[in-house]
N, C-alpha and C positions, 0 to 999 in steps of 0.2 A: 504493500500500500504506500501511496505517496503521502508523506507527512507534511503538515503545515509548518510554516517557518517558526523557529523559536526566537527568543529575545536575544539581543546582543549581550555578550558578557554573561551568559547563563551560568557557567561553572562557578565563577566567583560569587555571583548572587546567591546561588544555592547554598554555598558554604555559609554566607552571612545569615541566610534564612534558617539554616539548621542550628546555627549558634543562637539565634533569637528564639527558636523553638525550644531549645534546651533550657535557656534561661527562663522562659515563660513557664515551662513545665516545673522547674524547681520552685518558682514563686508560687504556683498553684499548689504544689505539694506542701509548701510551708503554710498554706492557708491564706496567702496574700491575694488581694483583688488585683488582677492584672489589667482590668479594664477592657478585656476582649469581649467580643460578641460571639457566642457559641453558635454552632450549627444546629440543625434540626435532627432529632433522633429518628431512626427508622432506616429501612433499606435504602441504600443510595446516598445516605447522609455523608459518607466519607469513604475512604478506601476499604474499611472493613465494616461499614454500617454504623460506626460510632459517631458521636457528635464531633464536629470540627471545632477545636477550641481556639485555633489561631486566627488572629486578625492583624497581620503585620502591615503597617502603613507603607504605601509605595505605589507602584504602577499596576493598575488593573487593566488587563488586556482583554478586549472583546473581539472574538473571531467571528466573522460573518461573510456571507456571500456579497456579491456586488450590489451597490446601492443604485437602483434604477433611476434615481434622480440626478445621477452624474457625479463628477468629481467635486468634492466639497459640498456634497448633497446634504439632505436633511438629517441623516443619521450622524454624520460628522459634526454638523452644526449643534445638534443636541448634546453630543459628547463634549464639545468645546464649552457649551454653557454649563454643564455639570462641573467641568474643570474650573471654570471661572468662580463658581460658587464655592468650590473646595478651597481655592486660593483666598477668597474673601473671608472665610472663617478660619484661616490659618492651618488648614489640614495639609498633611503631606501626601494625601492620595491624589493620584492623577490617572485618568483613563486614556487608553490608546486603542484605536480601531485598527484591526488587521483584516483586510479584505482578501479572502481566499480566491485564487484563480480557478478557472475551469467551470464546467457545468455543475448543476446541483449534485449529480451522482459523484462527480470527482471531488466536490467539496465534502460530501459525506465521508468518502474514503479517507480524505486528509484528516478530518476531525476524529474519526474512529482511530486511525493510526496514531495520531498525536496524543489522544487521551489514554489509549490503552498502554502506550509505551512510556508516557510521561515526558516525551522529548520536547514538547512545546508547552510552555507555562501559560495556558489560557485560563482566565478566571471566569469569564462569561462566554458562552457559545450560543450563537443564533441558529437554532435548529429548524429545519423544515418541519412542518407539522407532522409529516409521516415518520420522522425519525424519533420522536419523543418516546414511544414505547421501547424501541431498541436501546437507546441510550440509558433510559431508566432501568430496564431489566438487567442491563450489563453493569449497573452501578457506576456509570461514567459521569452522571450528574447527581446533584444532591436533592433530596426532598426539600420542598419549600413550604413556608407557612401558608395555610389555605387562604388567609385574608388578603394575600397579594392579588388574587383574582376575585373581585367583588361582583355585585349584581349589575354593575354598569357595563361589564364586558358582555358583548353579544353572546347569548347562550351557546349557539352552534360553535362559535370561536372558542369560548371557554372550555368546551369539551375536548379540544385538541391538546390542552396543556396537562392533562392528567393521564396516568396509567394506573389501572385498578382504581382504588379510591383515594389515591394520593396525588398531590400536586408536585410536578417536577419542572414546570416551566411557566412563564408568564407571556401571554400573547403580546407580540410587539407590533407587527403589521400583518393584516390578513390579505386574502386574495380570493378571487372567485371568477369562474369563466363567464364571459359576457359576449354578446353578439354586437359587433360594430357593422354598420352598413352605410352605403352611399345613397343619401337622400336624393342627390341630384341625378343619379343614374335611374332611380325609380321614377322620378318625375319625367325624365326624358323618355322612359319606356311607357308612359301613359298611365302610371299608377296615380290615382287621384289623391290618395292620402298616404304620403311617404313616411309617416310616423308610425313605427311599430309599437304596439302596446305591450304591457307586461305579460299578457296571456297568449302572445303569439306562439303558435305551435310549429313544429317542423314541417307539416304539410303546407302551411301558409308560406313558409320560407321557400319551399320548393316551387310553389306556384309563382312567387315573385321572381325566382331565378328563371323560370320559363319565360316570364314576361321580358326579362332582360335579354335573354338569348334571342327572343323574337324581335327585339328593337332594332337590330341591324345597325345601319349607319347613324341612327340617332344617338348611339353611344360612341365615346372616343375609340380610336383604333387600338388603344392599349387594352381594351376589355377582351378577356379570353373565356373565363368560366365564372360560374355563379359565386362559388365560395371557396375558401381555403381554411385549413386548420393545421395544427402541429401533429402530423401523422408519421414523423420520422421514428422508426423503430429502434434507433440507436440510443435513445435517451427516454426520459419520462413522458414525453409528449403523447405518444401513442397510448400509454397506460391511462393518462388523464382522459383523453377523448374516449377511450374504451369504457372506462368506469362511468362517464357521463351517459353514454349510450345504454349501458347495462342498467343503471339506476333509472333512466327514463323509461325503459321498457317495463320496469316493475313499479313505476310511479313512486320511486324512492323507498319502497317497502322491502328492499332486497339488500342483503349484505353478504359479502363473500367470506367474512369472518365474524365470529361471535365476540362477546365482551372479553374473552380471555385470549383472543388472537388466533383461535383455532378455525380451520376451514369449515365453512357452513354452507357452501353452495351445492347445487345439484345440476345435473345435465340439462334438465328442462329450463332452469333459470338461465344457464349459460347460453342455451340455444336461442332463447328470446332476446338476450342481449346482443348476440352476434348478428341476429337478423336486423336489429335496430342500427347497429354500427354499419352493417353493409348498406342499409338504406341511406344513411347519412353520407356515406363516402362513395356512392356510385359515380361512375365516370361522367354521367350526364350532367352532374351538378358541380363536381369537384375539380379544382385546378390540378392537372397531373403532377406538378411539382410538389404538391402537398405531402406526398409520401416521403419526400426527402427534406421536409421543412421543419424548422424550429421556430421559436418566437420571433427572432430577428428576421428570418426569411419571410414569414407570413406578414409581418408588419410592413416590410419593404414591398411585397407584392400588392398588398391592399392599398397602401399609400400611392403606389405607382399606377393604380387604376386597372390592374389585371383582373380584379374580382370586384363583385358588388357587396360581398359579405365576408367577414372573417371572425372566427372564434379567437378571442384573446383575453388578456388580463387587464385589470383596472389601470395600470400605468400607461396603457396605450391611449387612454382618453386624453391625457396631457400631450403625449408625444404626437398623436395624429392631428391634434388641433394646431400644432405649429405650422402645418402645411395645408390643412383643410378647414374651411370655415364651418360654423354651425349650420349654415344652409346646405352644406354638402355632406356633413357627417352626422350620423345618428347612432345611438346606442340603446340597447334593450337587454333585458335578461335573456340568457341563453334558453332557447326552446327546451322544454323538458327539465331535466335536473342538471345542475352545474356542480362541478367539483370545488370544494373548499381548499384553498391553498394557504400560503402565508408562512411566517417564521415566528418562533417563540424563543424567548431568552431563558437560558438555563444556567445554573451555577455549577461550574466544573468541579469534579471530584479533586480533592487535594489542593484547592485554591487556598493560598495563605492570606487572602483578603476577603474572607467571607462576609463580614459586616459591610464593608465598603462596596463589595460587589452587589450585595442585595440592595443597598441604597441606590446604586447606579441603575439596577434593573427597575426599581420602583420609580425612579425619576423618569427614565426613558418611556415607561408605559403609563405615566400619569394622565389624567384627563386633559390637561392643557397640551401635553406633548403628543398625545394621540391626535388632537386637533391639528397640530403642526404637521404630522405625517399625512393627514387627510388633505390639508391645503396644498401639500407638495406633490400629491398625486398617488400616494399609497392608499390602500384601503385600511381605514382605522379600525381598531378592535373594540372601541367603546361606543355605546349608544349616545353618550353625551356629545361626542364629536359631531354627530349628525343632527341631533335634536335640540341641544341646549345652546341658544345663541349667546348665553353668558360665558360660555367656555371659548376663549380665544387663544391664539398662539402668540406668545410674547417672547419665547425662548429662542426663536430662530426666524429667519426670513426665507420662506420657500422660494425655490428658483423662479426668477422672473418677476417676483413681487417687490424686489428691492428698489426698482426704478426703471427708467427707460434706457434704451440703447443710445450710443453716441449720436445717432441720427434723430433721436427724439421719439422713436417708436417704442411701444410697450413690448418687452421681450416675452411676456407671458400671455399667450393668446387663448389659454384655456378658459372657456365660459365659466362664470361664477354666479352664484345666487346672491341676493342682497346682503347676506351675512358673510360673503367671501369664500364660501365653500365651493368646490367644483359643482357646477350646476346640476349634474346628474346624481350627486351623492345621496341625497335623502330619498328621492323618488325611485331611483333605479338600483344604485349600488347597495344600499342598506337592505332592501327586501331580498336582493339576490344573495347576500351573505346569510341572512336569516333562514333562507330556504335551501341553502347549499347542502350537499352530502359530502361525507368524508370518504376518502379512499380507505381500503382495509386497514384497520388498526391492529398491528401485530409486531412483536419484536423481530419478526422475520420478513419485514416489508421488502427488503432488498431482494430476497429470494422470490417473493411473490411477484414483484414488478418485473424481474428478469424473465420469469416463467410466463407471465401473462403477456408481456410484449412479444416474446419470441413466438408464441402461438398466434397472436393476432396478426403478426407480420405475414403469416401464411396467406391471409386474405389478399395481400398485395401481389402475390405471385401470378405467373401466367396461367396456372391451373389450380386455382384455390379449391380447397376441400369444401364439401357441403357443410351447412351449419350444424347438422346432426353429427357428422363425423368429427368436425373440429371441436364441438362441445364435449363429446365423449373423451377425446384425447386431452383437452384442456382440463377437464374434471380430474382425470387420472394424474396429470402432471401437477396440479395444485395440491392434490392429496399427498403427493410425495414431497412437495416443497414446504408445506405447512403442517403443523401438528393437527390432529383430529380429536374431536370430542368423544 
């Protein structure tokens, strides 16, 4: 496994930390109050499940994937604000953000390797929601106090932070599949109402795609096919689109795993899901390049006018509006069921800065700072960010809101409501998050996704198997990949 980067000067630092740990242990043994803030008892609380007693002042390292709001983006701004507050109160604590390279799958491998080996001294790790059961079950992250996730966190999002009945992470930013579409293309094709409602189903989208295909010269020469999605089998994209099809076929009442992460599917359920996925991705509607496309590819194809519809994530709302006006771009909930994504902050096993790291997590996920994330283009995890006009962002300036360009133009073209939120946040994004479905929750998610994607990729071959045959083989493969009840 490829490991994440460690800190400069780690050997000498570790010697100093060991000396501090020894001194603190002697003080505790003598009955002195060392002023440290202990960890939480229970599995995953420390290397052997015991409370973490150390809280050495110093640098707190947060390891995360790429910030989609760009260099110097909202995450970095919030961390800098926390650092300012630490300096103002005379604290020696300082936080540093480390962005891990590569895809989400590669970042998972880096974090697993780093935490298992202890080669990288991360204090806080920003985990994809699907990784929480794996890292918790392996004891790589510490159990957290339940009050860190309160009733203001969107219930569907809050559920991603727990494994069993214990809290192991705090939702930082969420994500959900959405349907973006070209309003100007629909108008040119003769569609009288180009605004899709929240109850738009897949048959309606197919009907609209047929209208686009029939429009001929009324559409730009760049137009090729109705829609595109992330169907590349080499990463998580095909798994996400597959789960959305499977959940839609069962109206959200179907799960491939139970509450303990064991396989809970059946051949009939799998067959229904495969039929729905095949219907969504048939050649008559789908850009051929979709089978090799990830998020960046589909965003480029849609923005370039090759398709009229694209399945994407919330950050595309801000990105697409930099080149497409509100008259040209529309967004709606994904037809059927959409997958819940996002990242949660967890406290790494063995952190020497437990108290300060918890304080950093609590600060980054506060009501005000979740509003900052929403204003910058992320999907916030708290209801108040969407509904409470009294909650405003003062800790950071989201990209483009700080002022105008040298030419006097506003650099942020994202439409906003009267309270400054992204215009679609309350009416489209929040309901989508509340109604989203999770991918299978299991400590063996990596094995599940690899198996699931490998089998779904067979639908893209020259001679794809029938739904019945593929369902039978997928069922057998998942039974081998996952524990059974």
